[in-house]
C-alpha positions in Angstrom: 2.1 37.4 77.7 5.9 37.6 77.8 7.6 34.9 79.8 8.0 37.3 82.7 5.3 36.1 85.2 4.0 37.9 88.1 0.7 39.2 89.5 -2.7 37.5 90.2 -3.6 35.3 87.3 -7.0 36.6 87.1 -5.7 40.2 86.8 -3.2 39.1 84.1 -5.8 37.3 82.1 -8.4 40.1 82.2 -6.2 43.2 83.0 -9.0 45.4 84.1 -10.8 42.9 86.3 -9.0 43.6 89.7 -9.7 47.3 89.4 -13.2 46.5 88.2 -14.2 44.6 91.3 -12.7 47.2 93.6 -14.8 50.0 92.2 -18.0 48.5 90.9 -20.6 49.7 93.2 -19.7 53.4 93.0 -19.1 53.9 89.3 -21.7 55.0 86.7 -21.7 54.4 83.0 -19.4 55.8 80.4 -19.3 59.3 79.0 -20.0 60.2 75.3 -21.8 57.5 73.4 -21.3 56.9 69.7 -24.4 56.9 67.5 -25.8 53.5 66.8 -24.8 51.9 63.5 -28.1 50.2 63.0 -31.4 50.6 64.8 -33.0 47.3 64.0 -30.4 44.7 64.9 -30.7 42.3 67.8 -28.2 44.2 69.9 -30.2 47.4 69.7 -33.4 45.7 70.6 -31.7 43.7 73.4 -30.3 46.7 75.1 -33.7 48.4 75.2 -34.8 45.7 77.7 -34.9 46.3 81.4 -31.5 46.2 82.9 -30.0 45.4 86.3 -26.8 45.7 88.2 -27.6 42.6 90.3 -25.1 40.5 88.2 -22.4 42.1 90.3 -21.3 39.8 93.2 -21.9 40.8 96.7 -19.6 41.0 99.6 -19.5 37.2 100.2 -17.4 35.8 97.4 -16.6 32.2 97.6 -12.9 31.2 97.7 -11.2 28.2 96.2 -9.8 27.0 99.5 -13.2 27.3 101.2 -15.1 26.0 98.3 -18.4 27.6 99.6 -19.7 27.4 96.0 -17.9 26.9 92.8 -19.0 25.8 89.4 -18.2 25.4 85.7 -20.2 24.9 82.5 -20.0 21.9 80.1 -19.1 24.2 77.2 -17.5 27.6 76.7 -20.4 28.4 74.4 -23.9 27.2 73.4 -26.4 27.9 70.7 -29.7 29.5 71.2 -32.4 26.9 72.0 -30.0 24.3 73.3 -28.7 23.6 76.8 -25.6 23.1 78.8 -24.7 21.5 82.1 -23.6 23.4 85.1 -21.4 21.6 87.5 -21.7 23.0 91.1 -20.0 22.1 94.3 -21.0 23.6 97.6 -19.3 23.4 101.0 -20.9 22.3 103.2 -23.8 20.7 101.3 -26.7 23.1 100.9 -29.1 24.4 98.4 -28.1 27.1 95.9 -29.8 29.4 93.3 -28.7 30.2 89.8 -29.3 33.6 88.2 -28.2 34.0 84.5 -27.4 37.5 83.2 -26.5 38.7 79.8 -23.7 41.4 79.9 -24.2 44.5 77.8 -25.1 48.2 78.1 -28.7 48.3 79.3 -28.7 51.9 80.2 -25.4 51.7 82.0 -26.5 48.9 84.4 -24.5 46.4 82.5 -26.7 43.3 82.6 -30.1 41.8 82.0 -31.5 38.9 84.0 -32.6 36.1 81.7 -33.2 33.2 84.2 -33.6 32.6 88.0 -33.9 29.2 89.4 -33.7 27.6 92.9 -33.3 26.7 95.5 -31.5 23.7 94.0 -30.1 20.8 96.0 -26.4 21.0 96.1 -23.6 18.6 97.1 -20.0 18.8 97.8 -18.2 17.3 94.9 -14.9 15.5 94.9 -11.6 17.1 94.7 -10.3 17.6 91.1 -7.2 15.4 90.5 -4.0 16.7 88.8 -2.1 14.6 86.2 1.3 14.0 87.6 3.0 14.5 84.2 1.2 17.3 82.6 -0.2 19.0 85.7 -3.7 19.1 84.1 -6.4 19.5 86.7 -9.8 18.3 85.5 -12.9 17.8 87.6 -15.2 14.8 87.3 -18.2 16.4 88.9 -21.8 15.4 88.5 -24.1 17.8 86.7 -26.0 19.9 89.1 -28.2 21.8 86.7 -29.2 21.7 83.1 -29.4 25.3 81.8 -32.0 25.5 78.9 -31.0 28.5 76.7 -34.0 30.2 75.3 -34.4 30.7 71.6 -34.9 34.4 72.4 -31.6 34.7 74.3 -29.5 37.2 72.2 -26.1 36.1 71.4 -23.6 37.6 74.0 -21.6 37.0 77.1 -23.5 35.4 79.9 -22.8 35.1 83.7 -24.4 32.5 85.8 -24.3 33.8 89.3 -24.3 30.9 91.8 -25.5 31.8 95.3 -25.5 29.1 98.1 -27.9 29.2 101.1 -25.3 31.0 103.2 -25.1 33.8 100.7 -21.7 33.1 99.1 -21.5 33.7 95.5 -19.4 32.7 92.4 -19.6 33.1 88.6 -19.8 30.7 85.7 -19.3 32.4 82.4 -20.3 31.2 78.9 -21.3 32.6 75.5 -24.5 32.2 73.7 -24.2 32.0 69.8 -27.0 32.6 67.4 -25.4 31.5 64.1 -26.5 34.9 62.4 -24.3 36.4 59.7 -24.1 39.5 61.7 -21.8 42.4 60.6 -19.4 41.7 63.4 -18.2 38.5 65.0 -16.8 39.1 68.5 -14.4 36.5 69.9 -14.3 36.1 73.7 -10.7 35.2 74.8 -11.5 32.2 76.9 -8.2 30.6 76.0 -6.2 33.2 77.9 -8.6 32.9 80.8 -8.0 29.1 81.0 -4.3 29.6 80.6 -4.1 31.8 83.7 -6.7 29.8 85.6 -4.9 28.3 88.6 -8.0 26.6 90.2 -8.0 25.7 92.9 -6.1 28.9 94.0 -5.4 27.5 97.5 -1.7 28.3 97.3 -0.9 24.6 97.5 -2.2 22.6 94.6 -3.6 24.9 91.9 -2.0 25.0 88.5 -2.1 27.2 85.4 0.2 27.4 82.4 2.3 29.9 84.3 4.7 29.3 87.0 4.1 32.5 89.0 0.7 31.2 90.2 1.1 27.5 90.1 1.8 25.3 93.1 2.5 21.8 94.1 4.7 19.1 92.4 6.7 19.8 89.4 5.4 18.6 86.1 7.1 17.8 82.7 7.4 21.6 82.4 10.3 21.5 84.9 8.3 23.7 87.3 5.0 23.6 89.2 3.2 25.0 86.1 1.0 22.7 84.0 1.4 22.1 80.2 -2.2 21.2 79.9 -5.2 22.9 81.4 -8.8 21.8 81.4 -12.1 23.6 80.8 -13.7 21.0 83.1 -13.0 23.0 86.3 -14.1 26.3 87.8 -12.3 29.5 87.2 -10.3 30.5 90.2 -11.4 33.0 92.8 -14.7 34.8 91.9 -15.2 32.4 88.9 -15.3 35.2 86.3 -12.0 34.2 84.6 -10.9 37.3 82.9 -14.2 38.3 81.3 -14.3 41.7 83.0 -11.3 42.8 80.9 -13.6 42.7 77.9 -16.7 44.2 79.3 -15.7 47.9 78.7 -15.4 47.3 75.0 -18.7 45.2 75.0 -20.7 47.8 77.0 -19.5 50.6 74.6 -20.1 48.6 71.5 -23.6 47.6 72.5 -24.5 51.1 73.6 -23.4 52.2 70.2 -25.6 49.7 68.5 -23.2 47.7 66.5 -24.6 44.5 65.1 -22.5 41.9 66.9 -22.7 38.2 67.3 -20.5 36.4 69.9 -18.4 33.3 69.9 -15.2 32.1 71.7 -11.7 31.1 70.9 -12.8 27.5 71.0 -15.4 28.2 68.4 -13.0 29.8 66.1 -10.7 26.8 66.5 -13.5 24.3 65.9 -15.2 26.2 63.0 -12.8 28.7 61.4 -14.8 29.2 58.2 -17.6 30.8 60.3 -15.5 34.0 60.1 -16.2 34.3 56.4 -19.8 34.8 57.2 -19.2 38.2 58.7 -17.7 41.6 57.5 -15.5 42.0 60.5 -13.9 39.8 63.2 -13.2 41.5 66.5 -11.3 40.6 69.7 -11.0 43.0 72.6 -9.8 40.7 75.5 -6.4 39.6 76.3 -6.4 37.1 73.5 -2.9 35.7 74.0 -3.3 32.0 73.3 -4.3 30.8 69.7 -4.3 27.5 68.0 -3.1 27.0 64.4 -6.7 26.5 63.4 -7.5 29.9 64.8 -4.6 31.7 63.2 -5.4 30.0 59.9 -9.1 31.0 60.2 -8.3 34.6 60.8 -5.7 34.8 58.0 -8.1 33.1 55.6 -10.9 35.5 56.6 -8.6 38.5 56.0 -7.6 37.2 52.6 -11.2 36.6 51.9 -12.0 40.2 52.5 -13.1 40.1 56.3 -11.8 43.0 58.3 -10.0 42.2 61.5 -9.9 44.3 64.7 -7.6 43.7 67.6 -8.6 46.0 70.4 -6.0 44.9 73.0 -2.3 43.8 72.9 -0.1 40.8 73.4 -2.6 38.8 71.2 -1.6 35.6 69.4 1.6 35.2 71.5 1.5 31.5 72.3 0.4 28.7 70.1 -1.8 26.0 71.7 -3.4 22.7 70.8 -6.7 21.2 71.8 -7.5 17.7 73.0 -10.6 15.9 74.1 -11.4 15.4 77.7 -11.2 12.0 79.4 -14.9 11.6 78.6 -14.2 12.2 74.9 -15.6 15.7 74.7 -13.7 17.6 72.0 -11.6 20.7 72.7 -11.9 20.6 76.5 -8.2 20.3 77.2 -5.8 23.2 76.0 -2.1 22.2 75.5 0.8 24.6 75.8 4.3 23.3 76.6 5.9 26.6 75.7 9.2 25.1 74.9 9.8 23.0 71.8 12.3 20.8 73.7 9.6 19.3 75.8 6.7 19.3 73.4 6.3 15.8 72.0 4.9 17.4 68.7 7.5 19.1 66.4 6.4 21.1 63.5 3.8 23.8 62.7 1.7 23.0 65.8 4.6 23.0 68.4 3.3 25.0 71.3 5.8 27.8 71.5 5.6 31.5 70.8 4.2 32.1 67.4 7.3 34.1 66.3 9.7 31.3 67.5 11.0 28.2 65.7 9.8 25.8 64.5 6.6 27.6 64.0 7.9 30.9 62.7 4.7 32.6 62.1 5.2 36.0 64.0 1.9 37.6 65.0 2.9 40.7 63.1 2.2 38.7 59.8 -1.5 38.8 60.8 -1.9 41.9 63.1 0.6 44.3 61.5 2.3 44.7 65.0 3.3 42.4 67.8 4.0 42.4 71.5 7.1 44.3 72.5 7.1 44.6 76.3 5.0 45.7 79.3 5.0 48.6 81.8 4.5 48.1 85.5 1.1 47.1 86.5 -1.2 50.0 87.1 1.1 52.3 84.9 -0.3 54.1 81.8 1.2 56.6 79.5 -0.3 58.9 76.9 -1.2 57.6 73.5 0.7 59.9 71.1 -1.0 60.5 67.7 0.8 60.1 64.4 -0.6 60.3 60.9 -3.6 62.2 62.0 -5.0 62.7 58.6 -5.8 59.0 58.4 -9.5 58.2 58.1 -9.5 56.5 61.3 -9.2 59.8 63.0 -12.0 61.6 61.0 -14.0 63.8 63.3 -11.6 63.5 66.3 -9.8 66.8 65.9 -6.5 65.3 66.7 -3.2 66.5 65.3 0.1 64.7 65.1 1.8 64.7 68.4 -1.4 65.1 70.5 -1.3 62.9 73.6 -4.3 61.1 75.0 -3.7 60.2 78.6 -4.3 56.8 80.2 -4.6 54.7 77.0 -1.2 53.0 76.8 -0.6 50.3 79.3 -0.2 47.6 80.6 1.2 45.4 77.7 2.1 46.9 74.5 2.7 46.0 70.8 4.6 47.8 68.2 5.6 47.5 64.5 9.0 45.7 64.2 10.7 46.5 60.8 13.1 43.5 61.2 10.0 41.1 61.5 8.2 39.9 58.4 5.2 42.1 57.7 1.9 41.2 56.1 1.3 41.6 52.3 -0.4 45.0 52.5 -1.4 47.6 49.9 -1.2 50.3 52.5 -0.2 50.5 56.1 -0.3 53.4 58.6 1.0 53.6 62.1 -1.6 55.7 64.0 0.5 56.2 67.1 3.9 56.1 68.5 3.8 56.2 72.3 7.0 56.1 74.3 7.0 54.3 77.7 9.6 52.9 80.1 9.0 49.2 80.4 9.1 47.1 83.5 12.8 46.4 83.0 13.7 50.1 83.0 14.3 50.2 79.2 12.9 52.8 76.8 10.3 51.3 74.4 7.2 52.5 72.4 3.8 51.3 71.4 2.2 51.6 68.0 -1.4 51.2 66.9 -1.6 50.2 63.3 -4.0 49.8 60.5 -3.2 48.2 57.1 -5.1 47.0 54.1 -4.6 43.6 52.7 -4.7 42.8 49.0 -8.2 41.4 49.5 -9.4 44.8 50.5 -9.8 43.9 54.2 -8.5 46.3 56.8 -6.7 45.0 59.9 -6.5 47.3 63.0 -4.4 46.6 66.0 -4.7 48.9 69.1 -1.2 48.0 70.4 -2.3 48.6 74.0 -4.2 46.5 76.5 -5.9 49.7 78.0 -7.8 50.6 74.8 -11.1 49.5 76.2 -10.9 51.8 79.2 -11.0 54.8 77.0 -14.3 53.6 75.6 -16.1 52.8 78.8 -14.7 53.3 82.3 -17.2 51.2 84.3 -15.2 49.9 87.3 -12.1 51.9 86.3 -10.6 55.0 87.7 -9.4 56.4 84.3 -11.6 58.7 82.3 -13.1 57.8 78.9 -11.9 59.7 75.9 -14.1 60.9 73.1 -11.3 60.9 70.6 -10.6 57.2 71.2 -14.4 56.5 71.1 -14.7 58.3 67.8 -11.6 56.6 66.3 -12.9 53.2 67.3 -16.4 54.1 65.8 -14.6 55.2 62.6 -12.8 51.8 62.5 -15.9 49.7 63.1 -18.1 51.7 60.7 -15.4 51.8 58.2 -15.2 48.0 58.3 -18.7 47.9 57.0 -19.0 50.9 54.6 -17.4 52.2 51.6 -15.7 54.9 53.5 -12.4 53.2 53.7 -9.8 54.2 51.1 -8.2 51.2 49.4 -6.0 53.4 47.2 -5.6 56.6 45.3 -6.7 56.1 41.6 -4.8 58.4 39.3 -6.2 58.9 35.8 -3.9 60.7 33.3 -3.6 60.7 29.5 -1.3 58.0 28.0 0.5 60.6 26.0 1.3 64.4 26.4 3.0 67.1 24.5 6.0 68.7 26.2 5.1 72.0 27.7 1.3 71.6 27.2 -0.7 71.2 30.4 -3.1 68.3 30.8 -5.5 67.2 33.4 -5.0 64.5 36.1 -7.9 63.1 38.1 -7.2 61.7 41.6 -9.9 59.6 43.4 -9.6 58.2 46.9 -11.4 55.0 46.0 -12.7 52.1 48.1 -12.6 48.4 47.3 -15.5 48.9 44.9 -13.7 51.5 43.1 -16.0 54.4 44.1 -14.9 57.6 45.7 -14.7 57.8 49.5 -16.3 61.1 50.1 -15.1 61.4 53.6 -11.4 61.0 52.7 -9.5 63.9 54.4 -6.0 63.1 53.4 -3.5 65.6 51.7 -2.1 64.4 48.4 1.4 65.2 47.2 2.6 65.1 43.5 6.0 64.2 42.2 7.3 63.3 38.8 10.3 61.6 37.3 10.5 64.7 35.0 12.7 67.1 36.8 11.3 70.0 34.9 7.7 69.1 35.4 5.1 71.6 36.8 3.1 69.6 39.4 0.3 70.8 41.7 0.9 72.0 45.2 -0.2 69.6 48.0 -3.9 69.6 48.1 -7.0 68.0 49.8 -9.5 66.2 47.7 -13.2 67.4 47.6 -15.6 64.6 48.3 -12.8 62.1 47.7 -11.7 63.4 44.3 -10.0 66.1 42.4 -8.8 67.3 39.1 -5.3 68.9 38.8 -3.1 70.4 35.9 0.3 69.0 35.2 2.8 70.0 32.7 5.7 67.7 31.6 8.6 68.9 29.5 10.9 65.9 29.0 10.2 63.6 26.1 9.9 59.9 26.7 8.2 57.8 29.4 7.6 59.9 32.5 5.9 59.0 35.8 3.6 61.0 37.9 3.2 59.9 41.5 0.4 60.9 43.8 1.0 60.0 47.4 -0.5 60.5 50.8 2.4 59.5 53.2 0.3 59.9 56.3 -2.1 57.2 55.2 0.3 55.1 53.4 -1.1 55.6 49.9 1.0 56.1 46.7 0.0 55.6 43.1 2.0 56.1 40.0 0.8 56.9 36.4 3.0 56.8 33.3 2.6 59.1 30.4 4.6 59.2 27.1 5.7 62.7 26.5 6.1 63.8 22.9 8.2 66.7 21.8 6.6 70.0 20.9 7.1 71.4 17.4 10.7 72.4 16.7 11.8 75.9 17.6 15.6 75.8 17.0 18.4 73.8 15.5 21.5 72.6 17.2 24.7 71.9 15.3 27.5 70.0 17.0 30.8 68.3 16.2 32.5 65.6 18.2 35.4 68.1 18.7 35.2 71.8 18.8 38.5 72.1 16.9 38.9 71.2 13.2 42.0 71.2 10.9 41.8 73.5 8.0 41.0 71.6 4.7 39.8 68.4 6.5 36.2 67.4 6.2 34.3 66.9 9.5 30.8 65.8 10.5 28.2 68.1 11.8 25.4 66.5 13.8 22.2 68.4 13.3 19.0 68.2 15.5 15.7 69.9 15.4 14.7 70.8 19.0 11.6 72.0 20.8 11.7 74.8 23.4 12.6 72.1 26.0 15.4 70.5 24.3 13.5 67.5 23.0 14.2 66.3 19.4 11.1 67.0 17.3 10.9 63.6 15.5 8.2 65.0 13.2 10.3 67.9 11.9 10.0 68.0 8.1 11.9 71.2 7.2 14.8 71.8 5.0 18.1 73.3 6.5 20.3 75.7 4.5 23.9 76.4 5.7 26.1 79.5 5.9 29.5 80.2 7.3 31.7 83.0 8.4 34.5 81.3 6.3 34.3 83.0 3.0 37.1 81.2 1.5 36.4 79.7 -1.9 38.1 76.6 -0.7 35.5 76.1 2.2 32.8 73.5 1.5 29.4 73.6 3.2 26.6 71.0 3.1 23.9 71.4 0.5 20.3 72.1 1.8 19.4 69.1 3.8 16.4 67.3 5.4 16.5 65.5 8.6 15.2 62.0 9.5 13.2 61.9 12.7 14.4 65.3 13.7 18.2 64.6 13.3 20.9 63.9 10.8 24.6 64.3 10.0 26.2 66.5 7.3 29.8 67.1 6.2 31.6 70.5 6.1 35.1 71.7 5.3 36.5 75.0 6.5 39.9 76.4 5.5 40.3 79.7 7.3 42.1 79.4 10.6 40.5 80.9 13.6 37.0 81.0 15.1 34.5 80.2 12.4 30.7 79.5 12.5 28.4 77.4 10.5 24.8 78.4 10.7 21.8 76.1 9.8 18.5 77.8 9.1 15.1 76.4 8.1 14.4 77.4 4.6 10.8 78.1 5.3 10.9 79.5 9.0 14.1 81.5 9.5 13.4 81.6 13.3 14.3 78.0 13.4 18.1 78.3 13.3 21.1 77.3 15.1 24.9 78.1 14.9 28.0 76.0 15.6 31.2 77.7 16.4 34.3 75.9 15.2 37.9 76.6 16.0 39.8 76.0 12.7 43.4 75.1 13.2 46.0 75.5 10.4 47.0 72.4 8.4 50.5 71.0 8.0 53.3 73.4 6.8 53.3 73.6 3.0 55.3 76.8 2.3 57.6 79.3 3.9 57.9 83.0 3.5 60.8 85.3 4.2 60.6 89.1 4.3 63.6 91.5 4.5 64.2 95.3 3.8 64.7 96.4 0.2 68.0 98.0 1.1 70.8 97.6 3.6 74.2 99.1 4.4 77.4 97.0 4.5 77.8 95.2 7.7 74.8 96.9 9.3 72.4 94.4 10.9 68.7 94.4 9.8 65.7 92.2 10.6 64.3 89.4 8.5 61.0 87.5 9.2 60.4 83.8 8.4 56.8 82.5 8.3 55.7 78.9 7.6 52.1 78.6 6.2 49.7 75.7 5.4 48.4 75.2 1.9 45.5 77.8 2.5 47.9 80.5 3.6 47.2 80.0 7.3 50.3 80.4 9.5 51.3 76.9 10.4 51.4 77.5 14.1 52.2 73.8 14.7 55.4 73.9 12.7 58.4 72.6 14.6 61.1 72.2 11.9 64.7 73.6 11.7 65.5 76.2 9.2 68.9 77.1 7.6 70.0 80.3 6.0 72.2 80.9 2.9 73.0 84.0 0.8 74.3 85.2 -2.5 76.7 87.2 -0.5 79.6 84.8 0.1 81.5 87.1 2.3 78.5 87.5 4.6 78.2 83.7 4.9 81.9 83.4 5.5 82.0 86.1 8.2 78.9 84.6 10.0 76.6 87.5 9.2 73.7 85.2 8.5 71.3 83.6 11.3 72.5 80.2 12.6 70.2 77.2 12.1 67.0 77.5 14.2 64.3 75.1 15.4 60.9 76.6 15.7 59.1 76.3 19.0 55.6 76.5 20.1 56.2 80.0 21.2 57.0 81.0 17.6 53.5 79.9 16.5 54.9 79.6 12.9 56.8 83.0 12.8 60.2 84.1 13.9 62.3 87.2 13.4 66.1 86.9 12.8 69.0 89.4 12.6 71.3 89.4 9.5 73.9 91.7 7.7 75.3 91.7 4.2 78.9 92.7 3.2 79.1 93.0 -0.6 77.5 95.7 -2.8 75.6 96.3 -5.0 72.8 93.7 -4.3 72.3 90.3 -2.6 69.6 87.7 -1.6 69.1 85.6 1.4 67.5 82.1 1.3 65.8 80.2 4.0 65.2 76.3 3.8 63.8 73.6 6.1 66.8 71.3 6.8 64.7 68.2 6.2 61.8 69.2 3.8 63.5 70.7 0.7 60.2 71.9 -0.5 60.1 74.4 2.3 62.3 77.1 1.0 62.1 80.8 0.1 64.5 83.6 -1.1 64.2 87.3 -0.5 63.9 89.7 -3.4 67.2 91.4 -4.2 68.3 93.6 -1.4 70.3 96.8 -2.4 73.6 96.9 -0.5 75.4 100.2 -0.2 78.8 101.1 1.3 77.7 104.4 2.9 
């Protein structure tokens, strides 16, 4: 329970008990029953015996202030064939009787009478003193009755109904253990009941571990509440503690025939390894107070493959220690200072919240969720389904978003992503139910199931009202067949192979690009066999962006075979997942290239200079662009450059599907080089190369064959590389001269000219000649004397 403290302690400890007592006499048994898991276990046989409702107290219920009749047992549990002492006080002194009932289903009557004795001489026992420092109240009463437990008393929760001669009644609760390695071990939450127990609830002296129902002098806690409570005293009020908060689950489970043996918190504390003798450990009460030994035992059980079921909320909230009584009886005093600053023990057993320093073991590490907040007492909200394809919902018919009324309240847990989580192989949140907490803030509750590396599953209901949906004896809320079936799935799944551990994916280690191969998916249990009831949907993804994977699909009888095609060579992954159930498995396959279907030729640059050798990278590719490392063909080369000065590679073979060759092209412009397999002409590839002219190596000048005196005409100057390609990159300056001295003198020749990019190696000039009968014009680079040219003789006429 969170530190906020209000309400009657017995109600807080058992949650359902107040409503239970108000409505007992007029309420019948629960609705739909779940089929028995086994027909031959002691629980089934026991519940076939004659039942009775006489375990219910009548109208005269003893009070703590009046003390008409009160009692307590010498132990919280006892083994078959042994005995325990019952300490009884009556006021005034008078006789009393004792009737011992086992709590179960019994055709809906809820109990079976196992013993009646009396009248027994009773006495008024002394008041129970309180320790001034710790507030512990422990009675030092004389034993009034020795209860012999029969060897045939089936393990379970027992109520000893004490009735005095005046008709006043009170309860004494205890558990009978049988030591069997039953499938389920059920833990009764007596720690919480004692933590809330404020006997004597006289509004003056009673003390519990909580301030809201403690009275009298302050203790070391700083308030009236105690930091130690003793089992050597009666439970307050009707004496039942909080056990009726568990009876709805117990009634339903026993009606359903689950093979359960019972123990208490104190037994788990004292003998943690006992949990390893069972397939599942269950708690359905308000199990808020745990010792380190208990936490360790449950954790070790989980890690040893024992399934855990928490069918309540606010479990494992406070850490406690145990001490012996003043008489030396072990584990009769429970210690919880609740604040490290006042606890004399500092370390892993400091009695603070489990999630707090110095303990730092949040309950989520074990349960998968932890307490978040509470709603106002009596308030419930719908349970909202998520991940409805999870096996826990098999047969319920629920869908995501379905709301089951009355299931979420009074205290709630949820998964907290900022809190350390257990080491799980899968985890699924089965619900997300919004509510407004008692402080007016929005919150939500989660139910959760996860699987530990050991294979054990851990379920947490996340709500303290789960049991009321199973059996509504004493409650005003209806049962719900969907929650009943979910609970049955979980309990049955704890024992059978019908729990999925993971998705096993079997795929070939190697594959050929473009060739389909088969993948087998199995929803397997811990033993590695298919879970035939698996109803999840599997989804396929791959690291290969071009892969062809199956559509989402359901497995048939827990398995399926699917076709997958990968196309990208190298290591690729195939992931099969079921997000709703938290499963994901990845297989790796090495994809080999398919046989080559084409060649690719490439150069580091798409532009090459005429006459300069360049490298051509050659690859043999399959239809998907992968290099065929097994390609063994020979490649022949051709080109659109027909120049005799061009040079192509000789026929070439490749190494592991690729190689480099050299080529030289000399004709400027767009040219191609084509490589073709000499045996399979369809395996071919072409490279387009932009050939640029080389450096200027010659100059050409053209002019008309005849001209008239002083009449302008056009001459063209072109600069070329050594292969005759126009030297488009030429940027030199040219100078003109002529055999016609007069034309030169009169400025009839072009002025010096610097070529620009716009010229692209060619420029036109205007000129005139003055002297018949014939003349020449010469052009020359002003720097490079080798770049010079002279026109043929031009006929010059006067007319």
